C-alpha positions in Angstrom: -72.0 -117.3 -231.1 -73.7 -116.5 -227.8 -75.6 -113.3 -227.4 -73.9 -110.8 -225.1 -76.7 -108.3 -225.0 -79.9 -107.2 -226.7 -78.0 -104.4 -228.6 -74.3 -103.8 -229.2 -73.3 -100.1 -229.5 -69.9 -99.5 -231.2 -68.4 -96.3 -229.8 -68.8 -94.5 -226.5 -69.0 -91.0 -227.9 -72.0 -88.8 -227.3 -74.2 -90.4 -230.1 -73.4 -93.8 -228.5 -74.2 -92.7 -225.0 -77.6 -91.2 -226.2 -78.4 -94.4 -228.1 -77.5 -96.4 -224.9 -79.6 -94.2 -222.7 -82.6 -94.5 -224.9 -82.2 -98.3 -225.0 -81.9 -98.5 -221.2 -85.2 -96.5 -220.9 -86.7 -99.2 -223.1 -85.4 -101.9 -220.8 -82.8 -103.3 -223.1 -79.4 -104.8 -222.2 -76.6 -102.9 -223.9 -73.0 -103.7 -224.5 -70.9 -100.6 -225.4 -67.7 -101.5 -227.2 -65.0 -98.7 -227.2 -61.4 -98.9 -228.5 -60.2 -96.1 -226.1 -60.0 -96.2 -222.3 -62.8 -95.1 -219.9 -61.3 -91.7 -219.7 -62.5 -90.9 -223.3 -66.2 -91.5 -222.7 -68.0 -88.8 -224.6 -65.6 -88.7 -227.5 -65.4 -85.6 -229.6 -68.3 -83.9 -227.8 -66.3 -83.5 -224.6 -63.9 -81.1 -226.4 -66.8 -79.0 -228.0 -68.2 -75.6 -227.1 -71.5 -77.4 -226.4 -73.5 -75.4 -228.9 -76.9 -76.8 -229.8 -79.3 -75.9 -232.6 -82.6 -74.8 -231.1 -85.6 -73.1 -232.7 -87.9 -70.6 -231.0 -86.4 -71.2 -227.6 -87.1 -69.1 -224.4 -83.5 -67.8 -224.7 -84.2 -66.5 -228.2 -87.6 -65.0 -227.2 -86.0 -63.3 -224.2 -83.5 -61.6 -226.6 -86.3 -60.6 -229.1 -85.3 -63.1 -231.7 -88.2 -64.2 -233.8 -87.8 -67.8 -234.9 -90.0 -70.5 -236.2 -90.0 -74.1 -237.6 -90.8 -72.7 -241.0 -87.9 -70.3 -241.0 -85.4 -72.9 -239.6 -86.5 -75.5 -242.2 -86.1 -72.9 -245.0 -82.6 -72.1 -243.7 -81.7 -75.8 -243.5 -82.8 -76.4 -247.0 -80.7 -73.4 -248.2 -77.6 -75.0 -246.5 -78.2 -78.6 -247.4 -79.4 -78.4 -251.0 -80.6 -82.0 -251.0 -79.9 -82.3 -254.8 -79.1 -86.1 -254.8 -82.1 -88.2 -255.3 -80.9 -91.5 -253.7 -78.3 -90.2 -251.2 -80.4 -87.3 -249.9 -83.6 -89.4 -249.3 -82.9 -90.3 -245.7 -80.8 -87.1 -244.8 -83.8 -84.9 -245.8 -86.2 -87.0 -243.7 -83.7 -87.0 -240.7 -83.1 -83.3 -241.1 -86.9 -82.4 -241.2 -87.5 -84.6 -238.1 -84.6 -82.9 -236.3 -85.8 -79.4 -237.1 -89.3 -80.3 -235.8 -87.6 -81.7 -232.6 -85.5 -78.6 -232.2 -88.6 -76.4 -232.6 -90.7 -78.6 -230.2 -89.8 -81.0 -227.4 -86.0 -80.8 -227.6 -85.6 -77.8 -225.2 -87.9 -79.4 -222.6 -86.3 -82.8 -223.1 -82.9 -81.4 -222.3 -84.0 -79.2 -219.4 -85.6 -82.2 -217.8 -82.2 -83.7 -217.7 -80.6 -80.7 -216.1 -79.4 -78.9 -219.2 -79.0 -75.1 -219.1 -78.0 -72.6 -221.7 -75.8 -69.6 -221.5 -78.3 -66.6 -221.9 -76.7 -65.1 -225.1 -77.7 -67.0 -228.2 -74.8 -66.9 -230.7 -75.2 -66.5 -234.5 -73.2 -69.1 -236.4 -73.1 -69.3 -240.2 -75.0 -66.1 -241.0 -74.7 -66.7 -244.7 -75.5 -63.3 -246.2 -76.8 -64.6 -249.6 -80.5 -63.8 -249.3 -83.5 -65.4 -247.7 -83.2 -68.8 -249.5 -79.4 -69.0 -249.6 -77.2 -70.8 -247.1 -76.9 -69.5 -243.6 -79.0 -69.0 -240.4 -81.5 -66.1 -240.7 -81.4 -65.6 -236.9 -79.1 -66.6 -234.0 -79.8 -70.3 -233.0 -76.5 -71.4 -231.5 -77.3 -72.1 -227.8 -74.1 -72.6 -225.8 -74.4 -75.1 -223.0 -73.7 -73.8 -219.5 -70.8 -76.2 -218.9 -70.0 -76.6 -222.6 -69.2 -80.0 -224.0 -68.3 -81.8 -220.8 -71.7 -80.9 -219.3 -73.6 -82.4 -222.2 -71.6 -85.5 -221.8 -72.2 -85.6 -218.1 -76.0 -85.3 -218.5 -76.3 -88.3 -220.8 -73.6 -90.3 -219.2 -75.5 -90.0 -215.9 -78.4 -91.8 -217.5 -76.1 -94.5 -218.8 -74.4 -95.0 -215.4 -77.9 -95.5 -213.9 -78.3 -98.3 -216.4 -74.9 -99.7 -215.4 -76.1 -99.8 -211.8 -79.2 -101.7 -212.9 -77.2 -104.3 -214.7 -78.5 -103.2 -218.1 -75.2 -101.6 -219.4 -71.7 -103.2 -219.8 -68.7 -101.4 -221.2 -65.8 -103.1 -223.1 -63.1 -100.6 -223.2 -59.9 -101.1 -225.2 -61.9 -103.3 -227.6 -61.3 -102.3 -231.2 -63.9 -103.6 -233.6 -62.4 -105.0 -236.8 -65.4 -106.7 -238.3 -69.2 -106.7 -238.2 -70.5 -110.3 -238.1 -73.2 -111.0 -240.7 -75.6 -113.9 -240.4 -78.3 -114.5 -243.0 -78.0 -111.0 -244.3 -78.2 -109.3 -240.9 -75.5 -108.0 -238.6 -75.5 -110.2 -235.5 -72.3 -109.2 -233.8 -68.8 -107.8 -233.8 -65.3 -109.2 -233.9 -62.0 -107.5 -233.1 -58.9 -106.9 -231.2 -58.4 -106.4 -227.5 -55.8 -103.6 -227.1 -53.3 -103.4 -224.3 -54.5 -101.4 -221.3 -53.8 -97.6 -221.5 -53.5 -94.9 -219.0 -53.3 -92.2 -221.6 -55.1 -89.0 -220.7 -58.3 -88.0 -222.6 -57.6 -87.1 -226.2 -54.0 -88.3 -226.2 -53.2 -91.0 -228.8 -53.2 -94.5 -227.2 -51.4 -97.7 -228.0 -52.7 -100.1 -230.7 -50.7 -103.1 -229.4 -52.9 -106.2 -229.5 -53.2 -108.5 -226.5 -56.1 -110.7 -227.6 -59.2 -111.1 -229.6 -62.9 -110.9 -228.9 -66.3 -111.7 -230.5 -69.7 -110.5 -229.1 -73.2 -111.3 -230.5 -76.5 -109.5 -230.3 -79.7 -109.2 -232.3 -78.9 -105.6 -233.2 -75.7 -103.6 -233.6 -75.5 -99.7 -233.7 -72.4 -98.1 -235.0 -71.7 -94.6 -233.5 -68.0 -94.4 -234.2 -67.5 -90.7 -235.2 -66.3 -89.3 -238.5 -63.0 -88.8 -240.3 -61.8 -85.5 -238.7 -58.3 -86.7 -237.9 -57.8 -89.0 -240.9 -56.1 -86.8 -243.5 -55.9 -89.5 -246.1 -59.7 -90.1 -246.0 -60.3 -86.4 -246.2 -58.1 -86.0 -249.2 -59.6 -89.1 -250.9 -63.2 -87.8 -250.5 -62.4 -84.1 -250.9 -65.4 -82.3 -252.6 -64.8 -81.1 -256.1 -66.5 -77.7 -255.5 -64.0 -76.9 -252.8 -61.1 -76.7 -255.2 -57.6 -77.8 -254.3 -56.9 -79.9 -251.2 -54.9 -77.8 -248.7 -51.4 -79.0 -248.0 -51.6 -78.1 -244.3 -54.6 -78.8 -242.1 -55.2 -78.6 -238.4 -57.2 -81.1 -236.4 -59.9 -80.1 -234.0 -60.6 -83.7 -232.8 -58.4 -86.4 -231.3 -56.4 -88.8 -233.3 -58.9 -91.7 -232.7 -61.5 -89.9 -234.9 -60.2 -91.7 -237.9 -63.3 -93.0 -239.7 -62.1 -96.6 -239.6 -65.6 -98.0 -238.9 -66.9 -96.6 -242.2 -65.0 -99.1 -244.4 -65.7 -101.9 -241.9 -69.4 -101.1 -241.9 -69.5 -100.9 -245.7 -67.9 -104.3 -246.0 -70.9 -105.7 -244.0 -73.4 -104.1 -246.3 -73.9 -100.6 -244.9 -74.6 -97.8 -247.3 -72.1 -95.0 -246.9 -73.4 -91.9 -248.6 -72.4 -88.3 -249.3 -68.7 -89.0 -248.7 -67.7 -85.6 -250.2 -70.1 -83.6 -248.0 -67.6 -82.3 -245.5 -67.6 -79.3 -243.2 -64.4 -77.3 -242.7 -63.8 -74.3 -240.6 -61.3 -71.7 -241.9 -60.7 -69.7 -238.8 -58.2 -72.0 -237.1 -54.9 -71.5 -235.2 -52.4 -74.0 -233.9 -52.8 -74.9 -230.2 -49.5 -73.9 -228.5 -50.2 -76.6 -225.9 -51.5 -79.5 -228.0 -53.3 -82.5 -226.7 -53.1 -84.4 -230.0 -51.1 -84.0 -233.2 -51.8 -80.8 -235.2 -54.2 -79.7 -232.5 -56.1 -76.6 -233.7 -58.4 -74.2 -231.9 -61.1 -72.4 -233.8 -61.3 -68.6 -233.5 -64.7 -66.8 -233.1 -63.3 -63.4 -233.9 -66.4 -61.3 -234.4 -66.9 -58.9 -237.4 -64.4 -56.2 -236.6 -61.2 -58.0 -237.4 -59.7 -57.3 -240.9 -59.6 -60.6 -242.7 -56.9 -60.8 -245.4 -55.8 -63.6 -247.6 -52.1 -64.5 -247.9 -51.6 -62.0 -250.7 -52.9 -59.1 -248.5 -56.3 -58.9 -250.3 -59.4 -58.5 -248.2 -61.8 -61.3 -248.4 -64.9 -60.1 -250.3 -68.4 -59.9 -248.8 -70.1 -61.8 -247.3 -67.0 -63.8 -246.4 -66.7 -62.4 -242.9 -65.8 -64.6 -239.8 -68.7 -66.7 -238.9 -70.7 -66.1 -242.1 -70.0 -68.8 -244.7 -67.2 -71.2 -244.0 -67.7 -73.3 -247.2 -67.6 -70.2 -249.4 -64.6 -68.9 -247.5 -62.8 -72.3 -248.0 -63.4 -72.1 -251.8 -62.1 -68.6 -251.9 -58.9 -69.4 -249.9 -58.2 -72.5 -252.0 -58.3 -70.4 -255.2 -55.5 -68.2 -253.8 -53.1 -71.2 -253.9 -52.3 -70.7 -250.2 -53.5 -72.6 -247.1 -53.7 -69.7 -244.7 -55.2 -66.2 -244.1 -54.5 -63.3 -241.8 -56.7 -61.6 -239.2 -55.6 -58.1 -238.3 -57.0 -56.7 -235.1 -56.1 -54.5 -232.2 -56.2 -54.8 -228.4 -59.7 -53.3 -228.2 -61.1 -55.9 -230.6 -59.2 -58.7 -228.9 -60.6 -57.7 -225.5 -64.2 -57.1 -226.6 -65.1 -59.7 -229.3 -62.2 -62.1 -229.9 -63.1 -65.6 -228.5 -61.8 -69.1 -228.8 -64.1 -72.1 -229.4 -64.0 -75.3 -227.4 -64.4 -76.1 -223.7 -60.8 -76.0 -222.8 -60.4 -72.4 -223.9 -63.5 -71.2 -221.9 -62.9 -72.3 -218.3 -65.6 -70.0 -217.0 -68.4 -71.5 -219.2 -67.0 -75.0 -218.9 -66.7 -74.8 -215.1 -70.0 -73.1 -214.7 -68.3 -70.3 -212.7 -70.1 -67.0 -212.3 -67.0 -65.5 -210.7 -64.8 -66.3 -213.7 -67.5 -65.2 -216.1 -67.7 -61.8 -214.5 -64.0 -61.4 -215.0 -64.7 -61.1 -218.7 -66.0 -57.6 -218.1 -62.7 -56.4 -216.5 -60.1 -54.7 -218.5 -58.0 -57.0 -220.7 -58.8 -60.1 -222.6 -59.7 -63.5 -221.0 -56.7 -65.5 -219.9 -56.8 -68.1 -222.7 -57.1 -65.4 -225.3 -54.1 -63.5 -223.8 -52.1 -66.7 -223.8 -52.7 -67.3 -227.5 -51.9 -63.6 -228.2 -48.5 -63.9 -226.5 -47.6 -67.2 -228.1 -49.2 -67.3 -231.6 -49.8 -63.7 -232.8 -47.4 -61.5 -234.8 -47.4 -58.0 -233.2 -46.8 -54.7 -235.0 -45.4 -51.9 -232.9 -47.1 -49.1 -234.9 -49.7 -48.7 -237.6 -46.9 -48.1 -240.0 -45.8 -51.4 -241.5 -47.1 -54.9 -241.5 -46.9 -57.9 -239.2 -43.4 -58.3 -237.7 -41.6 -60.1 -234.9 -43.2 -63.3 -236.0 -43.3 -65.9 -233.2 -42.1 -69.6 -233.7 -45.6 -70.8 -232.9 -46.8 -69.8 -236.4 -45.2 -71.4 -239.4 -42.9 -68.8 -241.0 -44.2 -67.2 -244.2 -41.9 -64.2 -244.4 -43.1 -63.4 -247.9 -46.4 -62.4 -246.4 -44.9 -59.4 -244.6 -44.2 -57.5 -247.9 -47.6 -58.4 -249.3 -49.6 -57.3 -246.3 -48.0 -53.9 -245.5 -50.4 -51.3 -244.4 -52.5 -50.7 -247.5 -55.5 -52.8 -246.6 -55.8 -51.3 -243.1 -55.5 -47.7 -244.3 -58.0 -48.4 -247.1 -60.5 -49.8 -244.6 -60.0 -46.9 -242.2 -60.6 -44.3 -245.0 -63.8 -45.9 -246.3 -65.1 -47.5 -243.2 -66.3 -50.3 -245.5 -65.2 -53.6 -246.8 -63.5 -53.1 -250.2 -65.0 -49.6 -250.3 -68.5 -51.1 -250.9 -71.6 -50.3 -248.9 -71.8 -52.1 -245.5 -73.4 -55.5 -245.6 -77.1 -55.3 -244.9 -79.8 -58.0 -244.9 -79.8 -60.9 -242.5 -76.2 -60.7 -241.4 -75.5 -56.9 -241.3 -78.8 -55.8 -239.9 -78.7 -58.3 -237.0 -75.3 -57.1 -235.8 -76.8 -53.6 -235.3 -79.5 -54.6 -232.8 -79.1 -58.0 -231.4 -78.5 -57.6 -227.6 -76.1 -60.5 -227.5 -74.1 -59.0 -230.3 -74.0 -55.5 -228.8 -72.3 -56.6 -225.6 -69.6 -58.5 -227.5 -68.6 -56.1 -230.3 -65.9 -53.5 -230.5 -68.1 -51.0 -232.1 -71.6 -50.3 -233.4 -70.7 -51.1 -236.9 -71.7 -53.7 -239.4 -69.5 -56.4 -240.8 -66.8 -54.9 -243.1 -66.2 -51.7 -241.2 -62.6 -51.7 -240.1 -62.0 -50.1 -236.7 -58.4 -51.2 -236.5 -56.7 -48.0 -237.8 -55.6 -46.8 -234.3 -52.3 -46.7 -232.6 -51.5 -47.7 -229.1 -53.9 -50.6 -229.0 -52.0 -53.6 -230.1 -50.3 -56.2 -228.0 -47.3 -53.9 -227.8 -49.1 -50.6 -228.5 -50.1 -51.3 -232.1 -51.9 -54.0 -234.1 -51.5 -57.7 -234.2 -51.9 -60.2 -236.9 -53.1 -63.7 -236.3 -52.3 -66.2 -239.0 -55.3 -68.4 -239.7 -55.5 -71.6 -241.6 -58.2 -74.2 -242.4 -58.3 -76.8 -239.8 -60.3 -80.0 -239.3 -63.5 -79.6 -237.3 -62.5 -76.8 -234.7 -59.4 -74.8 -235.7 -58.1 -71.2 -235.4 -55.5 -68.4 -235.9 -52.9 -70.1 -238.0 -56.1 -70.8 -240.0 -56.2 -74.1 -242.0 -59.2 -76.5 -243.1 -61.6 -78.3 -240.6 -63.7 -81.3 -241.6 -67.1 -82.6 -240.4 -68.8 -86.0 -240.4 -70.7 -87.4 -243.4 -74.2 -88.8 -243.0 -74.5 -92.5 -243.3 -77.6 -94.4 -244.2 -78.2 -97.2 -241.6 -81.0 -99.7 -241.3 -81.8 -101.3 -237.9 -84.6 -103.1 -236.2 -83.9 -101.2 -233.0 -86.7 -98.6 -232.4 -85.0 -95.4 -231.1 -86.0 -91.8 -231.5 -83.4 -90.8 -234.1 -84.1 -87.1 -233.5 -82.7 -87.4 -230.0 -79.7 -89.3 -231.1 -79.1 -86.9 -234.0 -79.6 -83.9 -231.7 -76.0 -84.4 -230.6 -74.5 -85.0 -234.0 -74.6 -81.2 -234.7 -76.3 -79.1 -237.4 -73.9 -80.2 -240.2 -74.1 -83.9 -239.5 -77.4 -84.0 -241.3 -76.4 -81.8 -244.2 
């Protein structure tokens, strides 16, 4: 088999682009093999909010956020656990190298390529379990100015420069079916050439074969994404600690994110580890204008919404939106239902209700100051208003529960009787979550003073206070209830489970800076 390049990269998602860009800088010839068409370069990252984990950044310091490598590493250990001697050997080393990178050269490395951050640093996964428990002690979620598409553009520009120099070749619509092994080493790939496709980005494409291919190279790197849209693999590898497997799940990633290369790589000798370490978001609603099947959008609702399970019971502290998605998943699964409810009024919707993902934030994605300034005007942003009209169940007055359910949300009429008005009135009377003291510590204290939080909150309260006992502020004058389910990866208001990628242990003779490649895998990829 003749060599087609110095290195073959399987997958043209963001990790594949970063690997290719680094190889080009080293003067290597790279063949990128991708089963989708050229319109899908960037993969899942294109659809993302573009949030990056950075430590002690200028953006943090400008907001008065004190962060350090030591604190970030302590937080990471609290999340990851690293309690498996064999499987966690490389994840721990990768994680430590990444946190060092995030606290050091990563910010400058990105800025040198034209990256800019939105000035408000978000606080994802706050935890609330103490200093050494899971969660981020301080805000670290840096949203890219331009969101996911801008991150893809930055790295793709470097790859295109390699293309112009004759160092990069793309083989689109080439589906890898086998890794070729010679003398105990992977020396190439074989697979199926798929018929040409003009499908739009994210839309499921044809799998009709029109030929076969075989490429050789001294080294092969697989960057094929996770299992986010493969419900069967999710169920098969579901973590025992999470409880029952939800019947209904939304998908925050396109259908091509199916994990098929995991089994193919394992057959060639790859070590696939931590299969059950998944990451699911529980604040997901169905996209009323889907790009792919079961398309879900994740809600970023802020702390003021009243979060109820399907029985009308408030979720206990610290299970507030954005605090502990794994703990919330366990709680929801114990109820026997796949969905929860968010109860909120128009003031909360306008002030702190947001949607994750690039397509729901045209101002940030388009890097438009004009559109961004419109957020301060009266009313909610356009995408939020659209979801409110098409996917929320409004209540005309504070007397009574959610009514006038819209077809966009799967009907659960039994919920109406369960919800009623009791939880809202109880919260309004006590001003506290379940009548307990307001949450303090890392999560509650931060909401009081963080400048970024103060400009995007409906009131100066801590999580658990319930400012929704008001009339005349809902979509039709009262409250609204958004049904939320757990969805895969990035999902929202009809909330259903969301999954993340596992970490695989790979061995390669290609010398890359793994910290840079992993920088785009996201915080949870190295869990």
